[in-house]
N, C-alpha and C positions, 0 to 999 in steps of 0.2 A: 365414547370416542369424542374428541374435540371436533366441533362442527367447522365448516369452512370460514365462517366469520371470525371464529377465534383463531383459526390458522393464519388469516390475513393479518389479524391484529399482532400476533406473535411474530410474524414476519416482518411487520412495520417496525415493532419494537427492536428486533434484532438488527435490522438494517440501520436504524437511526443510532443505536447504541454502539454499533460495530463498524458500520460502513460509510456503504454505498452512497455512495453515490451523490450532499451539500444543498442546503436549501431546497430540499425536496428533489434532488438530482434524479434523473432517469438512468444513471450509470452506476456501475461498480468497478472501482479501480482497485487493481491488486499491487501494482508496483508504481514507484515514482521515479523518473530518471532526470534529476536536475542538471545543472551545467557541468560539462566535463571537458577534457582536453583531448586532442587528437593525436599528439605525439610527445615523446619525452621532452620535458623542459627542465631547465636548471632552475631549481627551487631556491630562492634566497633563505639563507639561514635566519631563524629568529634572532632578535636582539639578544645580547647576553643577559642571562637571568641574574636577579639580585643574589648575592651570596648568602643572605641571611636565612632563607628557608626555601626548600625545594620540595615539591611533591611529584612523584613519579607515577607514570601510567604507562601500560605497554599492552601488547597483544599481538595478534596475527592478522594479516590480510589474507583471507581464505576464499579461493574458488577451487582450484588446487591452491597451494601456498603461492602468492604473487610477490615477485621480486622487482622493485623499481616503480612501485605505485606511490603517488603522493598522498599522505594522510594529513588532513588539516581540519582545524576547529572553526566552525561558522559562527562567531561570537555575535555578529549583527544580524543573523537570520535571513540574508538575502540569497543564500544559495550560491554566493560567488566568492571566490578565494581572493582575499586581500593580503598580498605578501607582506605588506608593511605592518599590519596590526593582528594578523591571525596566525597562531603558531602552526608549524608545519614540520613534517619529517617525511623521510623516504623508506619504504619497507626494504629490508635487506634479506639476507639468507634465510630460508625457510618462512618467508613472509613477515618476519619479525619487524615491529616498530616500537620505538620508545620515545616518551616525552619526559622532560624535567620541567615542570611548571613552577613559576614563582606563585606566592600566595594569591596574588591578584588574579593571575590567569586561572589557577585552580579554582577559584571562586566562581568562575564562568563556565567551567567544563560541564557541570551538571545541566546547565541550561542551554547548551550548544549542541547542534548536530555535528557529529564527526563525519566528514566525507573522505572517501578514497577515490582519487582519480587514476584509473588504470589506463595508461597511454599505449598507443601502438609502440611496440618495442619493449615493453615490460616483459617479464618471463613468468609464465604460469608453469610451475615445476611438474604439473600433471600434463599439460597440453602443449607446452613449448612457448614460443614467441607469440605475443599477443598481436593480432593482425586487425582487430576492430576495437577502437577505444570504447570504454563504458566506465560507469560510476557506481559505487556502493556507498553505503552509509550506515551510521549507528545513531539511534535517536537519543534525544535528551533523556537523562534519567530522573532529573529534578533533585534526586537525593544526593547529598554530598559525596564526592568521591573519597576513597581512603588512599593513603600512601601505597604505592606499588599495586594499584588496582589493575585487573587484567580485563581488556575489552577486545574480544575477537570481532572482526568486522567482515561479513560475508553476505551472499545474496539473501540469506534469511533474515539478517538484521536490517537489510535494505528494505525488505517487504514491511517490516514494523514502521519504519519511518515513513515510507510511502502512504500506507494507510492512515497513520497518525497525522501527517501534514493535510491529507485531504479532508479529514474530519475537522481539524482546526479551521481550515479556510471555510469549509461548508458552514461552520457555525459562526462565521464572522470574526473570528480571532486573528486571522492574518498571520504575518510573520512573527515568530516569537523570538525575541532578542533576549540577550543576557540581561541588560538593564531593565527591561520590561518585567521579566520573571523575578528579578530580585525585589522589585517594588510592589508586586501584585501577589499577595498570598492566595487570593481566590482563584486567580488564573493557574497558579501552581498546582492547587488542589484538583482543578478541572483537568489539567493535563496528566496528572497522575491517574485520574479515573479513566481518561481516554486511553493511556498506555495500557492499563489492565484490560480494558475492553478490547483493544486490538489484539493483545497477546491471547486472550481467550479465543478470539476468532481464528487466529493462526493455529493455535494448538488443535482446535476441531478441524480445521480445513486440511492441515497436513498430517494430522495424527501423530505429531511429535510433541514432546514435552517442552516446556520453557527452557529447561536445562539443555536440552539438545539443540534449540534454536540458537542459543548463545554460545555453544560449545565449540571447541576445536575438534570438528567431527573427523578430520583427517587423522589426527593422532589417535582418537579412540577407535578408528576403523569403523565408523558408523555409516555403513553403506546407504541405508534408507535416507539419512540426512544429507549425505553427500549427493545422491541422485537427485533429490529435490532441488539442491543448490545448482547443479548443472543445467537443469531445466529452466530455472529462473535466469541464469546468466544469458542463456540463448535469447530470452525475451529482453533482457537489459540491453544487449547489443543491438537487437533490431530496434528497440525504442529510441536508443541514442541516435543511431543512423537516420531515422525517419525525422526525429525532433530537429536535427541539423538542417534538413531539407526544409522544414516549416519555418525555421528562423530566417531563411532567406527570403521566403514569400512574405512573411509578416515581420519585418525587422524592427517595427515599433511596438510589437506585442508586449503587454506588461508581464505576461507569462505564457508559456506553452508547456503543456504537459502530455507526454505520450506514454502509454502503457501497452505492452505486449505481454500476453499471459495466456494460461490455460484455465478453465473453469468447469469442473464436472457438473455443477448445478445448472449452469447455462447450457451445457451439452444435453442435459436431459430436457430442459425446457424447449430447446430449438430443434432437437432431433439430430444432433451431431454427435461424433465420436472423437474424442481426444483433439478437439479443434483448437487453433490458436486464434485469439481475438485481439484487436487492437482498438484501444480507446484514445481518442485525441480531444483535447480541450484547449482552445486558444482564447486567452483573456485579452481583449483590446480595451481602449479607453471607455467606451460606452456600449460595447457589444461582446457577446460570448458566441463562439462557434464550436460546435461539437460534432463528432462523427464516430460511429461505432460500427466495426466491421469484422466479418470473419476473413481471415488470411488464408491464401493458399499454403499448405503445409509443405514448404521446401526449406532448404538450408538457410536462405536469407530471410524468410518471413517478410518479404517486402511487397508481395503482389496481393491485391485485394480480390478475394473470391466473391463475397457477397456483402453489400452494404446493408447493415441491419437497421440503422435509424441515423437521423441527422437532426440537429437543432441548431437554430439561429435565433438568439435573443438579443434585443436591442432596448436598452433603458435610457431614461432621460428624466431629469427633474420636471415636475409638472405641478402647476398650481402653487398653493401656499407653501413656501419653503420653510416658514417657521413651524409648520406642522410636517415637515420632512416628506413633502409629496413626492412620489416616485411612480412613473409609469413603465411598466415592462411589457413588451410585445414579443412573443416567441413564435416562430414558424417551425412546425414539426413535420417530420417525414418518417414514415414507418413502412417496413417490409411486411406484406401479407404472406400468408401461408402458401399461396400459389405463385409467389415471387413477383407479384405486382406490388405497387406502392400506393399508399394513401397519405394525403397531406392535410394539415389543419392548422389552426391558429389559437393561441391563447393570450389574452390580455389581462394584466392585473394592475390595479391602481391601489396605492396604499398611502396612509397618513398615520401620524402618531400624535396622541394628545393625552396628557396627564398619565404618561407611562403606559398606555394601551396602544398597541399598533392594530389599526383597522385596515382590512383589505377586502376589495371587490374583485372577483374574478369572472371572466366571461370565456367560455370554451365553445368554439364554432365546430360544426360537423366536419368530418374529414371527407375527402373526395378521392376516389381511387383512379389510378392511371396504370396503363400497361407497363411502363418503364419508369425509372427514377428520374430521367432526364425530362419526361413529360410532366412530372408531379409539380403542380402549381396551384396555389389557392390563396387568393388576397382577401377572401370574405372575413369581415369582422362584424357584419351587421345582424346576423341572425344566430345567436348562440343556441345550443341545445342544452347547456347546463350553465347555471350561474352559482356562485358561492360567496358567502361571507365568512371571513376568518378574523379571529381575535387572538391576541397573545399578550400577556403581561406577567410580571413577577411581584410577588408580595411575600415578605418574610422568607426570603430564600427558597420559595416554592414558585415554580413556573406553571402557568395554566394556559392552555390552548383550547379553542373551540373552533370547529369547522361546520358550517351549515350548508347543505347542497339543495339546489331547487331545480326542477325540471317543469315542463309546461303544465303538468297537472297540478302543480302547487301554485296557490294564488300569489305567493311572493315572487314567483318567477317574473312576473310583469311589473314589479315595483321598480322604482328608479329606472324608467324606460329611456331617459336621455343618457344613462351612463352605459352606453354601449357604443362601441367604436369611438373611443374617447379622445384619441390623440389630438384632433384639432378643435377641441371644445373647451380649452382652458379658459377662454374669455367669457364663457357662458355658464360653466359649472362651478359650483362652490364647494370647497372641501367641507365647510360647515354642514352643507346639506347631506352629504354622505355620512359624516360622522354622526350627525343627529339621528339619522335613520338607524344606522347600524347599533347605536347606543341604546336603543329601545328593546334590544334582544337579551335574553337571559344568557350571559356568557360565564357567570359564576360556576364553579365546579359543582356545587350542590344545588344549583338552580334547575328547574325543570325546563326543558325545551318545550315551548307552548306552540311555537309556530309550526305549520305543516311543512315538512321537508320531504325530499326524496330520501335523504339519509343525513345523519350527523354523527360526529364523533367528537370526544373530549379527551384531553390528556392532562395528567398531573405528574410533575417531575420534581423530586426532592431527594436529597442525599443520595442513597444508592438505589431508590426505587422509581420505577415508572409504572403509572397505571393508566390503562386505556379503557374507556367505555363507549358504547354506541347505542344508536336508536333501537336496536334489537335486544337491549339489555344484557348484552354480552361484556363481561369485565374480565380483564387480564392484567395481573400484576407480576412484574418481572423484578426480582430482588437480586442484586449482586452480592454473593456470599463472600466470606473472608478468603476463600481459595480462588475467587474471581469467577467461579461458575454461576450461571444464571438459573434461579429457581422461579418456575412459572406457576402462578396460581390462577385459578378461574372462579368466578363467582356470578350470581344472577342479581345480587343486591348490594354488593360492596361491603357486606357485613360477615356473611359466612363465606369462607374460602376453602376450596378443595384443589387438590393437585390436578392440573390440566392432563387430560388423557389424549393419546394419539400422537 
């Protein structure tokens, strides 16, 4: 049987390759609900197309079939419909939509998300008049479209784009525009890989094939796929409504993301049954605010039953900016099993030199309180765990090393001034931190000689991710041609065997 350490590594691999959660995020996001409209609008017709060449694309808008929804292409990747530059059409009888693209427009279609704004007043042929606006989407394909290509847009294709966008933002790629993707072949390859990984996750999560996810499941009378779509739409509508509330509270936010979803894995972990969860993340100029809750299971999905966790991270340039100095301080709040709450803090300071990113992290102990309103902890002076992290890329292979120290390790007391760092920029020098961290073995094949509480290393290249740790547990995940992942375990990185359990 595979031991717990291997299970944890596999879980980490799966999460990073498929999810959850950016930059080591603590969340899992199932859906994304970008900008939408609240009532029917008169959509300006695109400019007349050149007569020399037209490339057609069509499909259906499916919840039930939706009539009166605006279908549009997001060429600039900002999630907002520009009627002057982005082609659009309105779904008609049986949810049909159709585009005739010029050659120039068609060249951007593979690199653009297709959005569907379903306004109040549109008609769902199964459920009647739409009373709550929502939005669906179809992800970029990267591969060139063919003439008369069919693209059905449904809640299931919306899930694909939601997960894909989260992974792209979490890996620092930001908005993907047509122009950016045309010019960057490496980014195109990365997104193709991300799409394949997301699809694998969805196939496993819903037990539906890729063909079913992209299909017209109403015409095929596929009840399983239809039922999944109906559940997703319930979450989409609740997400949209709550997102609009947050936009009024944070009118200057760079982005607000809200996801309402069900998750059997989370149910098992938390002891719930068919629960609805809501994740919200608010990106402001120099801070991020996140909250993750269990909702009361009623028709509106608008009431919070239990707050599961909250995070508030503030970042600021710090120290030498030629070395990209950045300080991040995050306040964490977690629910305990007895429904009390604990609060803690994490600070991370990073610099980059000669292609290597160096980071020092300090984690302070949490303090428990009876209620979340009482939960408060400003302590940054007495960490219980410290970490050194390193990341660099050589010859298209990315290497990461993380070393963790606690009070029983001698290194825990090193760099004593690099604790509660915020107001020390005039006394601490980046060169001191980089010089100290540079003395450690961070290469993939180098032995970790320093005494640690634990350590782990990762190697990423092509379609392979390999993890190893201080207990000499190795796990290799290889993405196959059919997009499945094959896991192998080892004790030395030479002899590999199929992981069990």
